[in-house]
C-alpha positions in Angstrom: 78.2 -102.3 -193.3 77.5 -102.7 -189.8 73.7 -102.3 -188.2 73.2 -99.6 -185.5 70.4 -97.9 -183.8 70.2 -94.5 -183.1 68.2 -92.3 -180.9 66.3 -90.3 -183.2 66.8 -89.6 -187.2 69.1 -87.9 -188.8 69.1 -84.2 -189.0 68.8 -84.8 -193.2 65.8 -87.1 -193.0 64.3 -84.8 -190.6 64.4 -82.0 -192.5 63.2 -84.0 -195.6 60.8 -85.8 -193.7 58.7 -82.1 -192.8 59.7 -80.7 -196.2 57.9 -83.5 -197.7 54.9 -83.4 -195.4 54.6 -79.9 -196.2 55.1 -80.1 -199.6 52.7 -83.2 -200.4 50.2 -81.6 -197.8 50.4 -78.4 -199.8 50.2 -79.9 -203.1 47.3 -82.2 -201.8 45.4 -78.9 -201.0 46.3 -77.0 -204.3 45.1 -80.2 -206.2 41.8 -80.3 -204.3 40.6 -77.0 -203.9 42.6 -74.9 -206.4 42.6 -77.2 -209.4 39.8 -79.5 -209.5 37.1 -76.9 -209.6 38.8 -74.4 -211.9 37.9 -74.7 -215.1 40.3 -75.3 -218.0 39.7 -72.4 -219.6 40.9 -70.0 -217.0 43.9 -68.5 -217.8 44.9 -68.8 -214.0 45.1 -72.6 -214.0 48.2 -72.8 -216.3 50.3 -70.6 -213.6 48.7 -72.9 -210.9 49.3 -76.1 -213.0 53.1 -75.1 -213.4 54.1 -74.8 -209.5 51.9 -78.0 -209.3 54.0 -80.0 -211.7 57.1 -78.1 -210.2 56.2 -79.2 -207.2 55.5 -82.8 -208.0 59.0 -83.0 -209.0 60.5 -81.4 -206.7 58.7 -84.0 -204.3 59.7 -86.9 -206.3 63.3 -85.9 -206.3 63.1 -85.1 -202.2 61.3 -88.7 -201.9 64.4 -90.2 -203.7 66.9 -88.7 -201.9 65.0 -89.3 -198.6 65.3 -93.3 -199.3 68.6 -93.5 -200.4 70.0 -91.4 -197.1 67.3 -93.7 -195.0 68.4 -96.9 -196.5 72.5 -95.7 -195.5 72.1 -94.3 -191.9 71.3 -95.8 -188.7 67.8 -95.1 -187.4 65.9 -96.1 -183.9 64.4 -99.0 -183.3 60.8 -99.6 -184.4 58.1 -98.4 -182.5 55.8 -101.2 -181.4 52.2 -100.7 -180.0 51.9 -103.8 -177.9 49.2 -105.1 -181.0 51.0 -107.8 -183.1 48.3 -106.4 -186.0 49.1 -102.8 -185.7 52.7 -103.5 -185.6 52.9 -105.6 -188.7 50.8 -103.0 -190.7 53.2 -100.3 -189.3 55.9 -100.9 -192.1 53.6 -101.9 -194.6 52.0 -98.5 -194.3 55.3 -96.6 -194.3 56.3 -98.3 -197.4 53.2 -97.7 -199.2 53.5 -94.0 -198.2 56.7 -94.2 -200.8 54.9 -96.3 -203.2 51.6 -93.9 -203.2 54.0 -90.5 -203.8 55.9 -92.4 -206.3 52.5 -93.4 -208.4 50.8 -90.4 -207.5 53.9 -88.5 -209.4 53.8 -91.0 -212.2 50.1 -90.7 -212.9 50.7 -87.1 -213.0 53.4 -87.0 -215.3 52.0 -89.5 -217.4 48.7 -87.2 -217.8 50.9 -84.2 -218.4 52.7 -85.8 -221.3 49.5 -87.4 -222.7 47.4 -83.9 -222.6 50.5 -82.1 -223.8 51.1 -80.0 -220.6 54.9 -79.9 -221.8 53.7 -77.6 -224.3 50.5 -75.5 -223.3 51.7 -75.1 -219.9 55.8 -75.3 -219.8 56.2 -74.0 -223.2 53.3 -71.4 -223.3 52.6 -71.9 -227.0 49.3 -70.8 -226.7 47.4 -74.2 -226.7 44.6 -74.0 -225.1 44.4 -76.9 -222.1 42.0 -79.9 -222.9 38.0 -79.5 -222.1 39.1 -81.9 -218.9 41.4 -83.9 -217.7 39.1 -86.6 -216.9 39.2 -88.2 -220.0 42.9 -89.5 -219.3 43.1 -92.9 -217.6 46.0 -91.8 -216.3 44.2 -88.6 -214.7 41.7 -91.2 -213.3 44.3 -93.0 -211.4 45.8 -89.4 -210.4 42.6 -89.1 -208.5 42.1 -92.1 -206.8 46.2 -92.3 -206.2 45.8 -88.6 -204.1 42.8 -89.8 -202.6 44.3 -93.0 -200.9 47.5 -90.6 -200.1 45.3 -88.3 -198.4 44.2 -91.3 -196.2 47.3 -92.8 -195.8 48.3 -89.9 -194.4 45.8 -89.0 -192.2 46.3 -92.5 -190.7 49.8 -91.9 -190.2 49.3 -88.9 -188.1 46.9 -90.2 -186.5 49.5 -93.2 -185.2 51.9 -90.7 -184.3 49.6 -89.0 -182.2 48.4 -92.1 -180.9 52.0 -93.1 -179.9 52.5 -89.7 -178.6 49.5 -89.1 -176.4 48.0 -92.4 -175.7 51.0 -94.6 -175.5 52.8 -91.8 -173.9 56.1 -93.1 -176.3 57.7 -89.8 -177.1 57.9 -90.8 -180.8 57.9 -87.1 -182.4 61.1 -86.6 -180.4 62.8 -89.2 -183.1 61.5 -87.4 -185.7 63.0 -83.9 -184.7 66.4 -82.3 -184.1 68.2 -82.9 -181.1 71.3 -85.0 -179.7 71.5 -88.3 -181.3 73.6 -91.3 -180.3 74.4 -93.9 -182.0 74.7 -97.7 -180.7 76.3 -100.7 -182.4 73.7 -103.9 -182.9 76.0 -106.7 -183.1 75.0 -109.3 -186.4 
């Protein structure tokens, strides 16, 4: 496979990027603002948990698809800031987004298995939810990971805005739709 540089990301990656961004932020909001304070005895929690769990599985599938497409497609040259430290941190931050998303989903999925949510939420067999999810180490990991994910997302947004408005590099254009050119790069 020869290497090539593109003027922008391919449309499938653009769609996946923005769809994942919206879904992940929505799931974080549902977790923080609806599920966290809702008592496990509230019957509405079963419906919200079902959507939260389904959303997590959908994010997982889209993330894997995005990784596969990204691996095999030409993409723009790495954006630089002029700071060696920031330029070295950027790929670590991008990679950590993928890793943290997968770990958040794995910890949520594990909590669902341990807490029997397949029976109470998915099968609706009448089994009550546990008194609290906080007793499960997997849920404690989930809580820490979603907080870390929110921080990394905020840093990602701040970095994009820094590139766009401080460095005056039209970075957002790269992750949007429009004419795309690809230039082969020799080995």
